[in-house]
PDB file of N, CA, C and O in Angstrom:
ATOM      1  N   UNK A   1      59.297-104.185 135.683  1.00  0.00           N
ATOM      2  CA  UNK A   1      58.584-102.403 135.404  1.00  0.00           C
ATOM      3  C   UNK A   1      58.549-103.068 133.790  1.00  0.00           C
ATOM      4  O   UNK A   1      59.477-103.514 133.116  1.00  0.00           O
ATOM      5  N   UNK A   2      57.365-102.961 133.538  1.00  0.00           N
ATOM      6  CA  UNK A   2      57.075-103.264 131.994  1.00  0.00           C
ATOM      7  C   UNK A   2      57.332-102.092 131.061  1.00  0.00           C
ATOM      8  O   UNK A   2      57.416-100.977 131.576  1.00  0.00           O
ATOM      9  N   UNK A   3      57.502-102.252 129.397  1.00  0.00           N
ATOM     10  CA  UNK A   3      58.346-101.387 128.890  1.00  0.00           C
ATOM     11  C   UNK A   3      57.294-100.392 128.744  1.00  0.00           C
ATOM     12  O   UNK A   3      57.863 -99.313 128.579  1.00  0.00           O
ATOM     13  N   UNK A   4      56.231-100.264 128.728  1.00  0.00           N
ATOM     14  CA  UNK A   4      55.147 -99.143 128.588  1.00  0.00           C
ATOM     15  C   UNK A   4      55.500 -98.292 130.246  1.00  0.00           C
ATOM     16  O   UNK A   4      55.362 -97.078 130.096  1.00  0.00           O
ATOM     17  N   UNK A   5      55.793 -98.563 131.308  1.00  0.00           N
ATOM     18  CA  UNK A   5      56.316 -97.341 132.479  1.00  0.00           C
ATOM     19  C   UNK A   5      57.894 -97.817 132.359  1.00  0.00           C
ATOM     20  O   UNK A   5      58.224 -98.071 133.518  1.00  0.00           O
ATOM     21  N   UNK A   6      58.658 -97.977 131.766  1.00  0.00           N
ATOM     22  CA  UNK A   6      59.877 -97.727 131.501  1.00  0.00           C
ATOM     23  C   UNK A   6      60.065 -96.550 130.559  1.00  0.00           C
ATOM     24  O   UNK A   6      60.965 -95.718 130.667  1.00  0.00           O
ATOM     25  N   UNK A   7      58.769 -96.573 129.277  1.00  0.00           N
ATOM     26  CA  UNK A   7      58.868 -95.588 128.231  1.00  0.00           C
ATOM     27  C   UNK A   7      58.174 -94.140 129.022  1.00  0.00           C
ATOM     28  O   UNK A   7      58.738 -93.048 129.094  1.00  0.00           O
ATOM     29  N   UNK A   8      56.927 -94.456 129.523  1.00  0.00           N
ATOM     30  CA  UNK A   8      56.761 -93.449 129.922  1.00  0.00           C
ATOM     31  C   UNK A   8      57.591 -92.499 131.477  1.00  0.00           C
ATOM     32  O   UNK A   8      57.465 -91.299 131.720  1.00  0.00           O
ATOM     33  N   UNK A   9      58.167 -93.236 132.058  1.00  0.00           N
ATOM     34  CA  UNK A   9      59.415 -92.650 132.888  1.00  0.00           C
ATOM     35  C   UNK A   9      60.357 -91.568 131.621  1.00  0.00           C
ATOM     36  O   UNK A   9      60.361 -90.411 131.200  1.00  0.00           O
ATOM     37  N   UNK A  10      60.982 -92.714 131.455  1.00  0.00           N
ATOM     38  CA  UNK A  10      62.168 -91.909 129.976  1.00  0.00           C
ATOM     39  C   UNK A  10      60.922 -90.616 129.259  1.00  0.00           C
ATOM     40  O   UNK A  10      61.632 -90.172 128.357  1.00  0.00           O
ATOM     41  N   UNK A  11      60.084 -90.121 129.191  1.00  0.00           N
ATOM     42  CA  UNK A  11      59.254 -89.047 128.846  1.00  0.00           C
ATOM     43  C   UNK A  11      59.441 -88.423 129.818  1.00  0.00           C
ATOM     44  O   UNK A  11      60.098 -87.391 129.959  1.00  0.00           O
ATOM     45  N   UNK A  12      58.742 -89.151 130.720  1.00  0.00           N
ATOM     46  CA  UNK A  12      58.777 -87.754 131.824  1.00  0.00           C
ATOM     47  C   UNK A  12      59.651 -87.003 132.188  1.00  0.00           C
ATOM     48  O   UNK A  12      59.593 -85.816 132.510  1.00  0.00           O
ATOM     49  N   UNK A  13      60.996 -88.126 132.110  1.00  0.00           N
ATOM     50  CA  UNK A  13      62.269 -87.346 132.907  1.00  0.00           C
ATOM     51  C   UNK A  13      62.712 -86.549 131.446  1.00  0.00           C
ATOM     52  O   UNK A  13      63.256 -85.485 131.745  1.00  0.00           O
ATOM     53  N   UNK A  14      62.650 -86.719 130.143  1.00  0.00           N
ATOM     54  CA  UNK A  14      62.919 -85.760 128.914  1.00  0.00           C
ATOM     55  C   UNK A  14      62.371 -84.463 129.205  1.00  0.00           C
ATOM     56  O   UNK A  14      62.867 -83.439 128.734  1.00  0.00           O
ATOM     57  N   UNK A  15      61.417 -84.464 129.926  1.00  0.00           N
ATOM     58  CA  UNK A  15      60.268 -83.127 129.942  1.00  0.00           C
ATOM     59  C   UNK A  15      60.326 -82.815 131.672  1.00  0.00           C
ATOM     60  O   UNK A  15      59.711 -81.852 132.129  1.00  0.00           O
ATOM     61  N   UNK A  16      60.616 -83.150 131.994  1.00  0.00           N
ATOM     62  CA  UNK A  16      60.539 -82.765 133.559  1.00  0.00           C
ATOM     63  C   UNK A  16      61.355 -81.131 134.041  1.00  0.00           C
ATOM     64  O   UNK A  16      61.024 -80.392 134.969  1.00  0.00           O
ATOM     65  N   UNK A  17      62.372 -80.962 133.144  1.00  0.00           N
ATOM     66  CA  UNK A  17      62.926 -79.678 132.999  1.00  0.00           C
ATOM     67  C   UNK A  17      61.994 -78.325 132.757  1.00  0.00           C
ATOM     68  O   UNK A  17      62.037 -77.280 133.406  1.00  0.00           O
ATOM     69  N   UNK A  18      61.360 -78.566 131.923  1.00  0.00           N
ATOM     70  CA  UNK A  18      60.435 -77.926 131.098  1.00  0.00           C
ATOM     71  C   UNK A  18      59.350 -77.915 132.213  1.00  0.00           C
ATOM     72  O   UNK A  18      59.417 -76.895 132.900  1.00  0.00           O
ATOM     73  N   UNK A  19      58.417 -78.742 132.554  1.00  0.00           N
ATOM     74  CA  UNK A  19      57.411 -79.082 133.250  1.00  0.00           C
ATOM     75  C   UNK A  19      58.029 -77.841 134.564  1.00  0.00           C
ATOM     76  O   UNK A  19      57.414 -76.790 134.742  1.00  0.00           O
ATOM     77  N   UNK A  20      59.221 -78.171 135.328  1.00  0.00           N
ATOM     78  CA  UNK A  20      59.671 -77.387 136.521  1.00  0.00           C
ATOM     79  C   UNK A  20      59.521 -76.347 136.065  1.00  0.00           C
ATOM     80  O   UNK A  20      58.761 -75.636 136.722  1.00  0.00           O
ATOM     81  N   UNK A  21      60.047 -75.786 134.928  1.00  0.00           N
ATOM     82  CA  UNK A  21      60.123 -74.422 134.664  1.00  0.00           C
ATOM     83  C   UNK A  21      58.733 -73.740 134.586  1.00  0.00           C
ATOM     84  O   UNK A  21      58.664 -72.614 135.078  1.00  0.00           O
ATOM     85  N   UNK A  22      57.665 -74.249 134.058  1.00  0.00           N
ATOM     86  CA  UNK A  22      56.245 -74.170 133.702  1.00  0.00           C
ATOM     87  C   UNK A  22      55.755 -73.828 135.309  1.00  0.00           C
ATOM     88  O   UNK A  22      55.501 -72.678 135.668  1.00  0.00           O
ATOM     89  N   UNK A  23      55.683 -74.753 136.016  1.00  0.00           N
ATOM     90  CA  UNK A  23      55.169 -74.885 137.029  1.00  0.00           C
ATOM     91  C   UNK A  23      55.971 -73.436 138.403  1.00  0.00           C
ATOM     92  O   UNK A  23      55.320 -73.109 139.395  1.00  0.00           O
ATOM     93  N   UNK A  24      57.206 -72.907 138.132  1.00  0.00           N
ATOM     94  CA  UNK A  24      57.621 -71.819 138.144  1.00  0.00           C
ATOM     95  C   UNK A  24      57.495 -70.660 137.950  1.00  0.00           C
ATOM     96  O   UNK A  24      57.821 -69.815 138.784  1.00  0.00           O
ATOM     97  N   UNK A  25      56.923 -70.351 136.644  1.00  0.00           N
ATOM     98  CA  UNK A  25      56.381 -69.286 136.187  1.00  0.00           C
ATOM     99  C   UNK A  25      54.779 -69.276 136.438  1.00  0.00           C
ATOM    100  O   UNK A  25      54.280 -68.155 136.540  1.00  0.00           O
ATOM    101  N   UNK A  26      53.913 -70.396 136.549  1.00  0.00           N
ATOM    102  CA  UNK A  26      53.014 -70.729 137.225  1.00  0.00           C
ATOM    103  C   UNK A  26      52.933 -69.935 138.490  1.00  0.00           C
ATOM    104  O   UNK A  26      52.374 -68.840 138.549  1.00  0.00           O
ATOM    105  N   UNK A  27      53.456 -70.470 139.398  1.00  0.00           N
ATOM    106  CA  UNK A  27      53.733 -69.678 141.058  1.00  0.00           C
ATOM    107  C   UNK A  27      54.544 -68.317 140.834  1.00  0.00           C
ATOM    108  O   UNK A  27      54.431 -67.666 141.873  1.00  0.00           O
ATOM    109  N   UNK A  28      54.989 -67.921 140.294  1.00  0.00           N
ATOM    110  CA  UNK A  28      55.803 -66.507 140.250  1.00  0.00           C
ATOM    111  C   UNK A  28      54.585 -65.412 139.662  1.00  0.00           C
ATOM    112  O   UNK A  28      54.514 -64.223 139.971  1.00  0.00           O
ATOM    113  N   UNK A  29      53.591 -66.200 138.668  1.00  0.00           N
ATOM    114  CA  UNK A  29      52.287 -65.487 138.155  1.00  0.00           C
ATOM    115  C   UNK A  29      51.798 -65.177 139.151  1.00  0.00           C
ATOM    116  O   UNK A  29      51.870 -64.025 139.578  1.00  0.00           O
ATOM    117  N   UNK A  30      51.053 -66.339 139.885  1.00  0.00           N
ATOM    118  CA  UNK A  30      50.308 -66.307 140.812  1.00  0.00           C
ATOM    119  C   UNK A  30      50.691 -65.423 142.564  1.00  0.00           C
ATOM    120  O   UNK A  30      49.940 -65.099 143.484  1.00  0.00           O
ATOM    121  N   UNK A  31      52.073 -65.304 142.384  1.00  0.00           N
ATOM    122  CA  UNK A  31      52.754 -63.931 143.583  1.00  0.00           C
ATOM    123  C   UNK A  31      52.179 -62.874 143.177  1.00  0.00           C
ATOM    124  O   UNK A  31      51.341 -62.261 143.839  1.00  0.00           O
ATOM    125  N   UNK A  32      52.659 -62.492 141.805  1.00  0.00           N
ATOM    126  CA  UNK A  32      52.936 -61.217 140.970  1.00  0.00           C
ATOM    127  C   UNK A  32      51.276 -61.026 141.355  1.00  0.00           C
ATOM    128  O   UNK A  32      51.068 -59.883 141.762  1.00  0.00           O
ATOM    129  N   UNK A  33      50.324 -61.689 141.329  1.00  0.00           N
ATOM    130  CA  UNK A  33      48.407 -61.354 140.820  1.00  0.00           C
ATOM    131  C   UNK A  33      47.983 -60.848 142.201  1.00  0.00           C
ATOM    132  O   UNK A  33      47.193 -59.991 142.597  1.00  0.00           O
ATOM    133  N   UNK A  34      49.185 -62.098 143.028  1.00  0.00           N
ATOM    134  CA  UNK A  34      48.283 -61.839 144.647  1.00  0.00           C
ATOM    135  C   UNK A  34      48.991 -60.148 145.817  1.00  0.00           C
ATOM    136  O   UNK A  34      48.685 -59.540 146.843  1.00  0.00           O
ATOM    137  N   UNK A  35      49.912 -60.123 144.851  1.00  0.00           N
ATOM    138  CA  UNK A  35      50.571 -58.881 145.562  1.00  0.00           C
ATOM    139  C   UNK A  35      50.061 -57.661 144.735  1.00  0.00           C
ATOM    140  O   UNK A  35      50.144 -56.555 145.269  1.00  0.00           O
ATOM    141  N   UNK A  36      49.690 -57.734 143.841  1.00  0.00           N
ATOM    142  CA  UNK A  36      49.092 -56.977 142.909  1.00  0.00           C
ATOM    143  C   UNK A  36      47.068 -56.568 143.454  1.00  0.00           C
ATOM    144  O   UNK A  36      46.434 -55.513 143.450  1.00  0.00           O
ATOM    145  N   UNK A  37      46.777 -57.656 143.750  1.00  0.00           N
ATOM    146  CA  UNK A  37      45.704 -57.632 144.633  1.00  0.00           C
ATOM    147  C   UNK A  37      45.424 -56.718 146.198  1.00  0.00           C
ATOM    148  O   UNK A  37      44.837 -55.907 146.914  1.00  0.00           O
ATOM    149  N   UNK A  38      46.452 -57.726 145.901  1.00  0.00           N
ATOM    150  CA  UNK A  38      46.833 -57.033 147.953  1.00  0.00           C
ATOM    151  C   UNK A  38      47.074 -55.603 147.484  1.00  0.00           C
ATOM    152  O   UNK A  38      46.343 -54.765 148.012  1.00  0.00           O
ATOM    153  N   UNK A  39      47.843 -55.224 146.711  1.00  0.00           N
ATOM    154  CA  UNK A  39      48.270 -53.238 146.698  1.00  0.00           C
ATOM    155  C   UNK A  39      47.207 -52.584 146.433  1.00  0.00           C
ATOM    156  O   UNK A  39      47.137 -51.578 147.139  1.00  0.00           O
ATOM    157  N   UNK A  40      45.995 -52.753 145.443  1.00  0.00           N
ATOM    158  CA  UNK A  40      45.093 -52.393 145.256  1.00  0.00           C
ATOM    159  C   UNK A  40      44.169 -52.365 146.454  1.00  0.00           C
ATOM    160  O   UNK A  40      43.660 -51.271 146.697  1.00  0.00           O
ATOM    161  N   UNK A  41      43.838 -53.479 147.321  1.00  0.00           N
ATOM    162  CA  UNK A  41      42.871 -53.773 147.941  1.00  0.00           C
ATOM    163  C   UNK A  41      43.004 -52.442 149.123  1.00  0.00           C
ATOM    164  O   UNK A  41      42.000 -51.872 149.551  1.00  0.00           O
ATOM    165  N   UNK A  42      44.426 -52.075 149.550  1.00  0.00           N
ATOM    166  CA  UNK A  42      45.160 -51.000 150.475  1.00  0.00           C
ATOM    167  C   UNK A  42      45.089 -49.983 149.952  1.00  0.00           C
ATOM    168  O   UNK A  42      44.640 -48.995 150.534  1.00  0.00           O
ATOM    169  N   UNK A  43      45.505 -49.963 148.741  1.00  0.00           N
ATOM    170  CA  UNK A  43      44.967 -48.598 148.122  1.00  0.00           C
ATOM    171  C   UNK A  43      43.401 -47.575 148.114  1.00  0.00           C
ATOM    172  O   UNK A  43      42.931 -46.446 148.255  1.00  0.00           O
ATOM    173  N   UNK A  44      43.151 -48.828 147.866  1.00  0.00           N
ATOM    174  CA  UNK A  44      41.254 -48.674 147.449  1.00  0.00           C
ATOM    175  C   UNK A  44      40.695 -48.031 149.099  1.00  0.00           C
ATOM    176  O   UNK A  44      39.901 -47.140 149.399  1.00  0.00           O
ATOM    177  N   UNK A  45      41.453 -48.870 149.829  1.00  0.00           N
ATOM    178  CA  UNK A  45      41.104 -48.508 151.453  1.00  0.00           C
ATOM    179  C   UNK A  45      41.630 -47.127 152.007  1.00  0.00           C
ATOM    180  O   UNK A  45      40.985 -46.249 152.581  1.00  0.00           O
ATOM    181  N   UNK A  46      42.796 -47.160 151.726  1.00  0.00           N
ATOM    182  CA  UNK A  46      43.643 -45.858 151.714  1.00  0.00           C
ATOM    183  C   UNK A  46      42.736 -44.480 150.933  1.00  0.00           C
ATOM    184  O   UNK A  46      42.775 -43.294 151.263  1.00  0.00           O
ATOM    185  N   UNK A  47      42.048 -45.040 149.959  1.00  0.00           N
ATOM    186  CA  UNK A  47      41.514 -43.413 149.279  1.00  0.00           C
ATOM    187  C   UNK A  47      39.957 -43.555 149.567  1.00  0.00           C
ATOM    188  O   UNK A  47      39.159 -42.666 149.269  1.00  0.00           O
ATOM    189  N   UNK A  48      39.731 -44.306 149.948  1.00  0.00           N
ATOM    190  CA  UNK A  48      38.027 -44.226 150.662  1.00  0.00           C
ATOM    191  C   UNK A  48      38.640 -43.549 152.362  1.00  0.00           C
ATOM    192  O   UNK A  48      38.012 -42.616 152.864  1.00  0.00           O
ATOM    193  N   UNK A  49      39.583 -44.001 152.918  1.00  0.00           N
ATOM    194  CA  UNK A  49      39.480 -43.440 154.192  1.00  0.00           C
ATOM    195  C   UNK A  49      40.135 -41.842 153.935  1.00  0.00           C
ATOM    196  O   UNK A  49      40.179 -41.052 154.877  1.00  0.00           O
ATOM    197  N   UNK A  50      40.643 -41.458 152.532  1.00  0.00           N
ATOM    198  CA  UNK A  50      41.069 -39.776 152.636  1.00  0.00           C
ATOM    199  C   UNK A  50      40.318 -39.167 152.516  1.00  0.00           C
ATOM    200  O   UNK A  50      40.255 -38.082 153.095  1.00  0.00           O
ATOM    201  N   UNK A  51      39.005 -39.820 151.325  1.00  0.00           N
ATOM    202  CA  UNK A  51      37.827 -38.956 151.400  1.00  0.00           C
ATOM    203  C   UNK A  51      36.907 -39.024 152.271  1.00  0.00           C
ATOM    204  O   UNK A  51      36.031 -38.166 152.169  1.00  0.00           O
ATOM    205  N   UNK A  52      36.802 -39.885 153.232  1.00  0.00           N
ATOM    206  CA  UNK A  52      35.891 -39.827 154.391  1.00  0.00           C
ATOM    207  C   UNK A  52      36.317 -38.460 155.015  1.00  0.00           C
ATOM    208  O   UNK A  52      35.593 -37.475 155.160  1.00  0.00           O
ATOM    209  N   UNK A  53      37.690 -38.596 155.372  1.00  0.00           N
ATOM    210  CA  UNK A  53      38.485 -37.702 156.082  1.00  0.00           C
ATOM    211  C   UNK A  53      37.774 -36.255 155.540  1.00  0.00           C
ATOM    212  O   UNK A  53      36.979 -35.504 156.105  1.00  0.00           O
ATOM    213  N   UNK A  54      38.397 -36.195 154.223  1.00  0.00           N
ATOM    214  CA  UNK A  54      38.663 -34.606 153.226  1.00  0.00           C
ATOM    215  C   UNK A  54      36.911 -34.461 153.751  1.00  0.00           C
ATOM    216  O   UNK A  54      36.703 -33.487 154.474  1.00  0.00           O
ATOM    217  N   UNK A  55      35.756 -35.300 153.453  1.00  0.00           N
ATOM    218  CA  UNK A  55      34.580 -35.084 153.054  1.00  0.00           C
ATOM    219  C   UNK A  55      34.100 -34.379 154.996  1.00  0.00           C
ATOM    220  O   UNK A  55      33.311 -33.467 155.244  1.00  0.00           O
ATOM    221  N   UNK A  56      34.903 -35.201 156.003  1.00  0.00           N
ATOM    222  CA  UNK A  56      34.234 -34.454 157.493  1.00  0.00           C
ATOM    223  C   UNK A  56      35.197 -32.960 157.204  1.00  0.00           C
ATOM    224  O   UNK A  56      34.573 -32.115 157.846  1.00  0.00           O
ATOM    225  N   UNK A  57      36.240 -32.353 156.638  1.00  0.00           N
ATOM    226  CA  UNK A  57      36.383 -31.308 156.937  1.00  0.00           C
ATOM    227  C   UNK A  57      35.623 -30.390 157.240  1.00  0.00           C
ATOM    228  O   UNK A  57      34.418 -30.639 157.186  1.00  0.00           O
ATOM    229  N   UNK A  58      35.964 -29.334 157.565  1.00  0.00           N
ATOM    230  CA  UNK A  58      34.601 -27.862 157.321  1.00  0.00           C
ATOM    231  C   UNK A  58      35.306 -27.374 156.650  1.00  0.00           C
ATOM    232  O   UNK A  58      36.526 -27.228 156.730  1.00  0.00           O
ATOM    233  N   UNK A  59      33.893 -26.783 155.205  1.00  0.00           N
ATOM    234  CA  UNK A  59      34.315 -26.264 154.338  1.00  0.00           C
ATOM    235  C   UNK A  59      34.825 -24.766 154.398  1.00  0.00           C
ATOM    236  O   UNK A  59      33.827 -24.123 154.725  1.00  0.00           O
ATOM    237  N   UNK A  60      35.761 -24.000 154.261  1.00  0.00           N
ATOM    238  CA  UNK A  60      36.112 -22.757 154.241  1.00  0.00           C
ATOM    239  C   UNK A  60      35.333 -22.043 152.741  1.00  0.00           C
ATOM    240  O   UNK A  60      35.390 -22.484 151.593  1.00  0.00           O
ATOM    241  N   UNK A  61      34.606 -20.786 153.263  1.00  0.00           N
ATOM    242  CA  UNK A  61      33.986 -20.892 152.160  1.00  0.00           C
ATOM    243  C   UNK A  61      34.525 -18.901 152.659  1.00  0.00           C
ATOM    244  O   UNK A  61      34.444 -18.338 153.750  1.00  0.00           O
ATOM    245  N   UNK A  62      35.190 -18.210 150.890  1.00  0.00           N
ATOM    246  CA  UNK A  62      35.099 -17.062 151.152  1.00  0.00           C
ATOM    247  C   UNK A  62      34.522 -16.152 149.776  1.00  0.00           C
ATOM    248  O   UNK A  62      34.551 -16.616 148.636  1.00  0.00           O
ATOM    249  N   UNK A  63      34.007 -14.798 150.105  1.00  0.00           N
ATOM    250  CA  UNK A  63      33.099 -14.506 149.587  1.00  0.00           C
ATOM    251  C   UNK A  63      33.742 -12.985 148.844  1.00  0.00           C
ATOM    252  O   UNK A  63      34.592 -12.264 149.366  1.00  0.00           O
ATOM    253  N   UNK A  64      33.325 -12.843 148.007  1.00  0.00           N
ATOM    254  CA  UNK A  64      34.096 -11.529 147.288  1.00  0.00           C
ATOM    255  C   UNK A  64      33.293 -10.862 146.877  1.00  0.00           C
ATOM    256  O   UNK A  64      32.302 -11.587 146.789  1.00  0.00           O
ATOM    257  N   UNK A  65      33.044  -9.877 146.540  1.00  0.00           N
ATOM    258  CA  UNK A  65      32.481  -8.413 146.120  1.00  0.00           C
ATOM    259  C   UNK A  65      32.637  -8.215 144.527  1.00  0.00           C
ATOM    260  O   UNK A  65      33.522  -7.527 144.019  1.00  0.00           O
ATOM    261  N   UNK A  66      31.609  -8.945 143.789  1.00  0.00           N
ATOM    262  CA  UNK A  66      31.791  -8.823 142.371  1.00  0.00           C
ATOM    263  C   UNK A  66      30.743  -7.959 141.422  1.00  0.00           C
ATOM    264  O   UNK A  66      30.367  -8.300 140.300  1.00  0.00           O
ATOM    265  N   UNK A  67      30.308  -6.583 142.242  1.00  0.00           N
ATOM    266  CA  UNK A  67      29.412  -6.126 141.795  1.00  0.00           C
ATOM    267  C   UNK A  67      30.303  -5.222 140.554  1.00  0.00           C
ATOM    268  O   UNK A  67      29.736  -4.895 139.512  1.00  0.00           O
ATOM    269  N   UNK A  68      31.261  -4.995 140.734  1.00  0.00           N
ATOM    270  CA  UNK A  68      32.150  -3.632 139.877  1.00  0.00           C
ATOM    271  C   UNK A  68      32.706  -4.771 138.379  1.00  0.00           C
ATOM    272  O   UNK A  68      33.049  -4.265 137.310  1.00  0.00           O
ATOM    273  N   UNK A  69      32.690  -6.428 138.629  1.00  0.00           N
ATOM    274  CA  UNK A  69      32.601  -7.144 137.402  1.00  0.00           C
ATOM    275  C   UNK A  69      31.333  -7.196 136.918  1.00  0.00           C
ATOM    276  O   UNK A  69      31.274  -7.026 135.701  1.00  0.00           O
ATOM    277  N   UNK A  70      30.447  -7.350 137.393  1.00  0.00           N
ATOM    278  CA  UNK A  70      29.287  -7.402 136.964  1.00  0.00           C
ATOM    279  C   UNK A  70      28.892  -6.251 136.059  1.00  0.00           C
ATOM    280  O   UNK A  70      28.650  -6.456 134.870  1.00  0.00           O
ATOM    281  N   UNK A  71      28.828  -5.152 136.552  1.00  0.00           N
ATOM    282  CA  UNK A  71      28.264  -4.298 136.286  1.00  0.00           C
ATOM    283  C   UNK A  71      29.453  -3.423 134.809  1.00  0.00           C
ATOM    284  O   UNK A  71      28.990  -2.524 134.107  1.00  0.00           O
ATOM    285  N   UNK A  72      30.772  -3.891 134.654  1.00  0.00           N
ATOM    286  CA  UNK A  72      31.603  -4.211 133.227  1.00  0.00           C
ATOM    287  C   UNK A  72      30.804  -4.954 132.608  1.00  0.00           C
ATOM    288  O   UNK A  72      30.274  -4.421 131.633  1.00  0.00           O
ATOM    289  N   UNK A  73      30.395  -6.484 132.923  1.00  0.00           N
ATOM    290  CA  UNK A  73      29.620  -7.625 131.899  1.00  0.00           C
ATOM    291  C   UNK A  73      28.500  -6.947 131.193  1.00  0.00           C
ATOM    292  O   UNK A  73      28.267  -7.054 129.989  1.00  0.00           O
ATOM    293  N   UNK A  74      27.643  -6.044 132.289  1.00  0.00           N
ATOM    294  CA  UNK A  74      26.565  -5.471 131.615  1.00  0.00           C
ATOM    295  C   UNK A  74      26.441  -4.720 130.984  1.00  0.00           C
ATOM    296  O   UNK A  74      25.457  -4.692 130.244  1.00  0.00           O
ATOM    297  N   UNK A  75      27.491  -3.641 130.975  1.00  0.00           N
ATOM    298  CA  UNK A  75      27.941  -2.437 130.072  1.00  0.00           C
ATOM    299  C   UNK A  75      28.292  -3.097 128.781  1.00  0.00           C
ATOM    300  O   UNK A  75      27.642  -2.850 127.765  1.00  0.00           O
ATOM    301  N   UNK A  76      29.339  -3.963 128.785  1.00  0.00           N
ATOM    302  CA  UNK A  76      29.299  -4.420 127.691  1.00  0.00           C
ATOM    303  C   UNK A  76      28.508  -5.364 126.655  1.00  0.00           C
ATOM    304  O   UNK A  76      28.886  -5.579 125.503  1.00  0.00           O
ATOM    305  N   UNK A  77      27.312  -5.912 127.270  1.00  0.00           N
ATOM    306  CA  UNK A  77      25.962  -6.374 126.722  1.00  0.00           C
ATOM    307  C   UNK A  77      25.105  -5.197 126.288  1.00  0.00           C
ATOM    308  O   UNK A  77      24.418  -5.426 125.292  1.00  0.00           O
ATOM    309  N   UNK A  78      24.999  -3.986 126.822  1.00  0.00           N
ATOM    310  CA  UNK A  78      23.645  -3.450 126.411  1.00  0.00           C
ATOM    311  C   UNK A  78      24.626  -2.919 125.189  1.00  0.00           C
ATOM    312  O   UNK A  78      23.961  -2.970 124.155  1.00  0.00           O
ATOM    313  N   UNK A  79      25.883  -2.457 124.939  1.00  0.00           N
ATOM    314  CA  UNK A  79      26.346  -1.562 124.166  1.00  0.00           C
ATOM    315  C   UNK A  79      26.302  -2.105 122.375  1.00  0.00           C
ATOM    316  O   UNK A  79      26.565  -1.307 121.475  1.00  0.00           O
ATOM    317  N   UNK A  80      25.902  -3.658 122.088  1.00  0.00           N
ATOM    318  CA  UNK A  80      25.767  -3.984 121.187  1.00  0.00           C
ATOM    319  C   UNK A  80      24.645  -3.750 120.734  1.00  0.00           C
ATOM    320  O   UNK A  80      24.351  -4.114 119.595  1.00  0.00           O
TER     321      UNK A  80
END
């Protein structure tokens, strides 16, 4: 082996732990981002399905007689 190859090998060997640690960090970041994206997609799909389900449910309408309240409010306005 030439001296340049030997020097390059020694330099690569000295930085091998750092390079492996960096690759592990990149891999872990990729795994975390992948899971986060998957969870967001599943959550979005679930929320959309829930909204569609809720929009198709019949709406219950409640009627109330508010004549007494309206009369009271009208009497307050006229005294001023």
